[in-house]
Structure formats: C-alpha cells, structure tokens
C-alpha positions as CSV (number, residue, x, y, z in Angstrom):
1,M,98.1,31.0,129.8
2,T,94.6,32.5,130.2
3,M,92.8,34.1,127.3
4,R,92.9,37.4,129.1
5,V,96.7,37.4,129.5
6,L,97.1,36.2,125.9
7,I,95.0,39.1,124.6
8,A,96.9,41.6,126.8
9,L,100.2,40.3,125.5
10,T,99.0,40.5,121.9
11,A,97.9,44.0,122.4
12,A,101.2,45.0,123.9
13,V,103.2,43.5,121.0
14,A,101.0,45.3,118.5
15,L,101.5,48.6,120.4
16,V,105.3,48.2,120.3
17,Q,105.2,47.3,116.6
18,G,102.9,50.2,115.9
19,S,105.2,52.6,117.8
20,G,108.2,51.3,115.9
21,A,106.5,51.7,112.5
22,R,105.6,55.3,113.4
23,D,109.2,56.0,114.5
24,D,110.4,54.6,111.1
25,A,107.8,56.8,109.3
26,W,109.0,59.9,111.2
27,S,112.6,59.1,110.4
28,R,111.8,59.1,106.7
29,V,109.9,62.4,107.1
30,A,112.7,64.0,109.1
31,A,115.2,62.9,106.5
32,V,113.2,64.6,103.7
33,H,112.9,67.8,105.8
34,A,116.7,67.9,106.6
35,Q,117.8,67.0,103.1
36,R,115.6,69.5,101.3
37,V,116.4,72.4,103.8
38,Q,120.1,71.9,103.2
39,Q,119.7,71.5,99.4
40,V,117.8,74.7,99.0
41,G,120.0,76.7,101.4
42,I,117.4,77.5,104.1
43,V,119.1,78.9,107.2
44,G,116.8,77.3,109.8
45,S,113.7,75.3,110.0
46,S,111.6,73.4,112.6
47,L,108.9,70.7,112.2
48,L,106.6,69.2,114.8
49,F,103.8,66.5,114.6
50,V,101.1,66.1,117.2
51,A,98.8,63.1,117.6
52,D,95.7,63.0,119.8
53,G,96.7,66.2,121.6
54,Q,100.3,65.3,122.3
55,V,103.6,66.0,120.7
56,A,104.6,62.8,118.9
57,H,107.6,63.9,116.8
58,Q,109.7,66.9,116.1
59,A,112.9,68.0,114.3
60,S,115.0,71.1,113.8
61,V,117.6,71.9,111.2
62,G,120.1,74.8,110.9
63,Y,120.4,78.2,112.6
64,Q,118.4,81.0,114.1
65,D,121.2,83.4,113.2
66,L,123.7,82.6,110.5
67,A,126.2,85.1,111.6
68,T,126.5,83.8,115.2
69,K,125.7,80.1,114.3
70,R,123.0,80.0,117.0
71,V,121.2,76.8,116.3
72,V,117.4,76.4,116.0
73,D,116.0,74.8,119.2
74,D,112.7,74.4,121.1
75,E,112.9,78.1,122.3
76,T,113.3,79.5,118.8
77,I,110.5,82.1,118.1
78,Y,109.2,82.0,114.6
79,H,107.0,84.6,112.9
80,W,103.9,82.8,111.7
81,A,102.6,85.4,109.4
82,S,99.1,84.6,107.9
83,V,98.7,81.6,110.2
84,T,97.5,84.4,112.5
85,K,94.3,84.5,110.5
86,T,93.2,81.3,112.1
87,L,93.3,83.1,115.5
88,T,91.2,85.9,114.0
89,G,88.7,83.4,112.8
90,I,88.5,81.7,116.2
91,A,88.0,85.1,117.9
92,I,85.1,86.0,115.5
93,L,83.4,82.6,116.2
94,Q,83.8,83.2,119.9
95,L,82.0,86.5,119.7
96,R,79.3,84.9,117.5
97,D,78.9,82.1,120.1
98,R,78.5,84.8,122.8
99,G,75.7,86.4,120.8
100,R,77.7,89.5,119.8
101,L,77.3,89.1,116.1
102,S,76.1,86.9,113.2
103,L,78.4,85.7,110.5
104,D,75.8,87.0,107.9
105,D,75.7,90.5,109.4
106,P,76.9,93.2,107.1
107,A,80.4,94.3,108.1
108,V,79.3,97.9,107.8
109,K,77.0,97.3,110.8
110,Y,80.1,97.3,113.0
111,V,82.6,99.3,110.8
112,P,80.6,102.2,109.4
113,E,83.7,103.6,107.6
114,L,83.1,100.8,105.0
115,R,80.4,103.0,103.6
116,E,83.2,104.8,101.8
117,L,83.9,101.7,99.7
118,H,82.8,101.7,96.1
119,N,80.6,98.7,95.3
120,P,79.6,98.7,91.6
121,F,77.5,95.6,92.2
122,G,75.1,97.1,94.8
123,D,75.1,98.2,98.4
124,V,78.2,97.8,100.5
125,S,76.1,95.8,103.0
126,Q,76.7,92.8,100.6
127,V,80.1,92.5,102.4
128,T,79.3,90.3,105.4
129,V,81.4,88.9,108.2
130,R,81.2,85.5,106.4
131,T,82.5,86.8,103.1
132,L,85.4,88.5,104.9
133,M,86.3,85.2,106.6
134,S,86.1,83.2,103.4
135,H,88.0,85.7,101.2
136,S,85.0,86.2,99.0
137,S,84.2,89.9,99.9
138,G,85.6,91.4,96.6
139,L,88.3,93.4,98.4
140,R,91.7,93.5,96.9
141,A,94.6,91.3,98.0
142,S,97.2,93.7,99.3
143,T,96.8,96.0,102.3
144,W,99.1,98.7,101.0
145,P,98.9,98.9,97.2
146,W,101.0,102.0,96.7
147,G,104.7,102.6,96.9
148,G,106.9,100.5,99.1
149,D,110.2,101.5,97.4
150,K,111.0,104.5,99.7
151,P,112.5,104.2,103.2
152,W,109.7,106.3,104.6
153,H,107.0,104.0,103.1
154,P,105.4,101.9,105.8
155,F,105.8,98.1,105.7
156,E,102.0,98.0,106.4
157,P,99.5,100.8,107.4
158,T,100.3,101.6,111.0
159,Y,97.1,103.3,112.1
160,W,93.4,102.6,111.5
161,A,93.1,106.1,110.2
162,Q,95.5,105.3,107.4
163,F,93.4,102.3,106.4
164,V,90.2,104.4,106.5
165,A,91.8,107.1,104.3
166,M,92.3,104.5,101.6
167,L,88.6,103.4,101.5
168,P,87.3,106.1,99.2
169,Y,89.8,105.0,96.7
170,T,89.0,101.3,97.0
171,D,86.5,99.4,95.0
172,L,85.2,95.8,95.1
173,R,86.5,93.6,92.4
174,F,83.4,91.4,92.2
175,Q,80.0,90.9,93.8
176,P,80.6,89.7,97.3
177,G,80.1,86.0,97.9
178,T,80.4,85.0,94.2
179,K,84.1,84.5,93.9
180,Y,87.3,83.8,95.9
181,S,90.1,86.3,96.1
182,Y,92.5,86.3,99.0
183,S,92.2,89.6,100.8
184,N,94.4,91.0,103.6
185,P,92.3,94.2,104.0
186,G,89.2,92.0,104.7
187,V,91.0,90.5,107.7
188,I,91.9,93.9,109.0
189,V,88.2,94.6,109.1
190,L,87.6,91.4,111.1
191,G,90.3,92.6,113.5
192,R,88.6,95.9,113.9
193,I,85.3,94.2,114.6
194,I,86.9,92.1,117.3
195,E,88.3,95.2,118.9
196,L,85.1,97.2,118.8
197,L,82.9,94.4,120.1
198,S,85.3,93.2,122.9
199,G,86.6,96.6,123.9
200,D,90.2,95.2,123.8
201,D,93.1,95.7,121.4
202,Y,93.4,92.7,119.1
203,E,96.6,91.5,120.8
204,V,94.9,91.7,124.3
205,Y,91.8,89.9,123.2
206,V,93.8,87.0,121.6
207,A,96.0,86.7,124.7
208,K,93.1,86.5,127.1
209,N,90.8,84.3,125.0
210,I,93.1,82.0,123.1
211,F,96.8,82.1,124.4
212,M,96.1,82.0,128.1
213,P,93.4,79.3,128.0
214,L,95.7,77.1,125.9
215,G,98.8,77.8,128.1
216,M,100.6,79.6,125.2
217,S,102.7,81.6,127.6
218,H,105.5,82.6,125.2
219,S,103.3,83.7,122.2
220,Y,102.4,87.2,121.3
221,A,100.7,89.1,118.5
222,G,102.7,92.2,117.6
223,T,106.2,93.1,116.8
224,D,109.6,92.8,118.5
225,S,113.3,92.6,117.7
226,G,114.6,89.1,117.2
227,T,117.8,87.1,116.5
228,T,116.5,84.9,113.7
229,E,117.9,85.1,110.2
230,Q,115.0,87.3,109.2
231,P,114.5,89.8,112.1
232,F,111.2,90.9,113.6
233,D,112.1,94.6,113.1
234,F,109.2,95.4,111.0
235,D,105.9,97.0,112.2
236,S,102.9,95.0,111.2
237,G,100.8,97.9,112.2
238,I,97.0,97.4,112.0
239,T,97.6,94.2,110.0
240,V,98.3,92.3,113.3
241,S,95.1,90.3,112.7
242,N,96.5,89.3,109.4
243,G,100.0,88.2,110.3
244,G,101.2,89.4,113.8
245,L,101.7,86.0,115.5
246,N,105.2,85.2,116.9
247,A,105.6,82.0,118.9
248,P,107.9,79.2,119.7
249,F,107.1,75.6,118.7
250,G,106.1,74.6,122.3
251,D,103.2,77.1,122.2
252,M,102.3,76.3,118.7
253,A,102.1,72.6,119.6
254,R,99.4,73.5,122.2
255,Y,97.5,75.4,119.5
256,L,97.8,72.6,117.0
257,A,96.6,70.1,119.6
258,F,93.5,72.2,120.1
259,L,92.8,72.6,116.4
260,S,93.3,68.9,115.7
261,T,91.2,67.5,118.6
262,G,88.7,70.3,119.4
263,D,89.4,69.7,123.1
264,G,89.6,72.5,125.5
265,P,87.8,75.7,126.6
266,V,88.6,78.0,123.7
267,L,85.8,77.2,121.2
268,R,82.9,74.8,120.9
269,R,83.6,71.8,118.8
270,A,80.6,72.5,116.6
271,S,82.0,76.0,115.9
272,L,85.4,74.6,115.1
273,D,83.7,72.2,112.7
274,E,81.9,75.1,111.1
275,M,85.2,76.9,110.7
276,F,86.6,74.0,108.7
277,T,83.5,73.7,106.5
278,P,84.1,74.7,102.8
279,Q,82.5,78.0,101.8
280,I,83.8,78.6,98.3
281,R,86.2,77.2,95.8
282,A,89.6,78.7,96.2
283,S,92.9,78.5,94.3
284,D,96.5,77.7,94.9
285,G,98.5,80.6,96.4
286,E,98.3,82.6,99.5
287,G,96.6,80.7,102.4
288,G,95.8,77.5,100.6
289,S,97.9,75.1,98.4
290,G,97.3,72.7,95.6
291,D,94.9,72.1,92.8
292,D,92.0,71.0,95.0
293,V,91.5,73.7,97.6
294,Q,88.4,75.4,99.1
295,A,88.2,78.3,101.5
296,G,86.6,77.7,104.9
297,L,86.2,80.3,107.6
298,S,89.7,81.7,108.1
299,S,91.0,78.3,107.0
300,F,91.5,76.2,103.9
301,I,90.4,72.7,103.1
302,E,92.7,70.9,100.7
303,R,93.1,67.4,99.2
304,H,96.6,66.0,98.6
305,G,97.0,62.4,97.4
306,G,93.3,61.8,98.0
307,V,93.6,62.9,101.7
308,E,91.6,65.9,103.0
309,L,93.6,68.3,105.2
310,V,92.7,71.6,106.9
311,G,95.3,74.2,107.0
312,H,96.7,77.7,106.5
313,S,100.1,78.9,105.3
314,G,102.1,82.0,106.2
315,D,104.5,84.1,104.2
316,Q,105.9,87.5,105.4
317,N,109.3,89.2,105.6
318,G,111.3,86.1,104.8
319,F,109.4,83.7,107.1
320,I,107.5,80.8,105.5
321,S,105.2,78.6,107.6
322,H,102.4,76.1,107.3
323,L,99.9,74.5,109.7
324,Y,97.9,71.3,108.7
325,I,95.5,69.1,110.5
326,H,94.1,65.7,109.6
327,R,90.8,65.5,111.4
328,P,90.0,61.8,111.1
329,S,93.2,60.9,113.0
330,R,93.2,63.8,115.4
331,S,96.7,64.7,114.3
332,G,98.5,67.5,112.5
333,Y,101.8,69.2,112.0
334,I,103.5,72.6,111.8
335,V,106.6,73.6,109.9
336,A,108.4,77.0,109.8
337,F,111.4,78.3,107.8
338,N,113.3,81.5,108.5
339,T,114.5,81.9,104.9
340,N,112.3,82.5,101.8
341,V,114.4,81.1,98.9
342,T,113.0,81.8,95.5
343,S,114.2,80.9,92.0
344,T,113.1,81.8,88.5
345,R,115.1,79.0,87.0
346,D,114.3,76.0,89.2
347,P,110.9,75.7,90.8
348,R,112.3,72.9,93.0
349,H,114.9,75.3,94.5
350,T,112.5,77.2,96.6
351,T,111.3,77.2,100.2
352,R,107.7,76.6,99.0
353,A,108.9,73.5,97.2
354,V,110.4,72.2,100.5
355,D,107.2,73.0,102.3
356,D,105.3,70.9,99.7
357,D,107.8,68.1,99.9
358,V,107.4,67.9,103.7
359,R,103.6,67.9,103.4
360,D,103.7,65.1,100.8
361,A,106.0,63.0,102.9
362,I,103.8,63.3,106.0
363,V,100.6,62.5,103.9
364,R,102.4,59.5,102.5
365,E,103.8,58.2,105.8
366,F,101.0,59.0,108.3
367,W,97.8,59.8,106.6
368,T,97.5,57.6,103.5
369,P,95.6,54.3,104.3
370,R,97.8,51.2,104.0
371,R,96.7,48.5,101.6
C-alpha cells in the first residue's frame, strides 16, 4: 500500500469517526432540548445548528397550535422579536459603508425631532448612532411607558407621530456613552434613520438588502395572523426595527450561516467584525445573557463556560428566541419557543431556563475544547 493511499484511508476513517462523534454530541443536545421543553410545558420549539455555512443538525418538539395539534415542522414561522435588532445593526453598517453616515454622528443630525429630548447632562448631540446601537444612549428601556391595561391602549406606538409626541416628556437617564441600559426607543430611532437615508420603509429596505441577497424568501418584517400557540395578531407598529421579524427556520439558517461565516454579499467581513466588537459592559437581561456580557453594535458578546459567543435574544408576546454564533469554529445555532413559561416559585420551570440549558449543552458538546 502506497503512503498516499494510507494517508487517504486514515483521513477517511478520521472523518467518519469525527462525524459519528458529532452525531452523538447532537443526540445529547437534542435530548436536553426535548426533555426540558416537555418538563416545563412549552407547546412548541425548534432548534437548528449550522457549521461552516451549512445546516448540520436540527430538531423540533411539540405543536404550532395546541388546539389543532398541528406539529412544529420546517415550515413553522416563529416570531423572532428582538433578534430583529441584528438586522437593524446590519442595515446601519451597510449605510455607513456606503458613505451615508458615521457611527459617531449625532442622531439628531438625521432625526431633528430628538431636539425635544431632555438631556440634563448636556446637549442632545451626545446621543450618537453608536450609543443607540450599543444601548448606551441613556434612553429608557420601554417604548410605551404608560397604560397598557385598556383594550384601546396600543401594543406599541403605531405611528412615528406618536413616538415624537412622547419626546418632550422623555429624559436621558445618564450621560450618553457612560453606561449600559437596554433601550427599545433607541432602536426605533435607528429604524427611522434607515428609512430617511434609504428612502424605503424599514421592511422594504431589509427585504431588498438582507433577505433577498441571502435567499430568505419566506421572511418578513411586520405583522400577520398566524396559527402558532401565540398568534401574530399584534401590531408592532413603529417598533418593527426592534422586533418585527417573522421567519421559518430554513430562512433563519441562511441568516445564521452568514453571521457565523461572514460569507456573502450582505456586509463586509470587517464591518461584521466591528459589529461583534465589545463597546461597553452590559448586564444579564434583555438582549444578552449571563454574568459576563458586553454590548457590541446591535449584538452581545458573552462568555459561558470560558467560551466566547456572540448573540442576541428575543422575547415578545409569548415568543422566546435566541441566536448564538461561535466565531472560531464558524458555527452557531438558533432556538425558538412559542410559549413563555414563567414561575415565581421555581426558576428552573421557565422557558428562559430551558433556553439556558440548551445553550450550555451546545457549549459543552460542540465548543468546549477537549482535553
């Protein structure tokens, strides 16, 4: 047997063994996912793992609709909530790369209505595009801080004019750029900037510049009626740049492949690297998770079990979701749940606890170096 043939056979055996080990690892992850979903009482959930731009593993558990027992499948459309903010970040960086703005420009340069804000720390020009993307602008967390207990109260502000009407009664909580505080109103402003500079509605811009180039033909940013356990019958209004993404896992796999590899025409790799560069220390909660988390640009950089991940979570109207990428291995995963289970008695009996357990299993099985 020649040395060349021997080397080829050895490589083939190693490939088969490696593939078998990965399949075993996924079986353990899928078991954690299925067991915890059933334990907590989540109606339906899907999980998908990509490696080097390709779907490597996926699993689904439960139902889209509990009443009709329609099972979760590849065509199930989930509401991705604040994962949408990563699309907004990409759109801003696209416009920056085209010379339309600078990240350090004052946001008021593009949205003059921000002059109505109260900034006890100085001029409103301290609020820059960058501080909006890193949740360090000083703006409050919630978009709609009043009411919500009447049937005529909006789920979110529906029109830009409603948002503008709140500005004279809004103040900055701290000097921009000095602290972290998750802010949905800040992302509304980013969405407004995208519309003003592009001349397109946010939904149209994202479709033309992100969905279509990536082949995400079944995704949309907006509202609709659905058949999932938690229906899409709420109006996200002008908060579409915050949380308007609805998409099946097939489309989200394409998006995840792009984020984890940087391949494709959507955004320069250097700009994607910039998006995933820490800007300010963050905290566990909306967007990021864990004790060691930093805000990037419309993303979060976290460490779990000594492994650095980039991600973003989503939580709206009963839908819980998470996107994570592990940049060194060009891999990542997405998970979505159509039921938000909470508990004041048992912190383990929650959808968020299941989300954490799935993450920890994937970190352990795929991203922790073997000794």
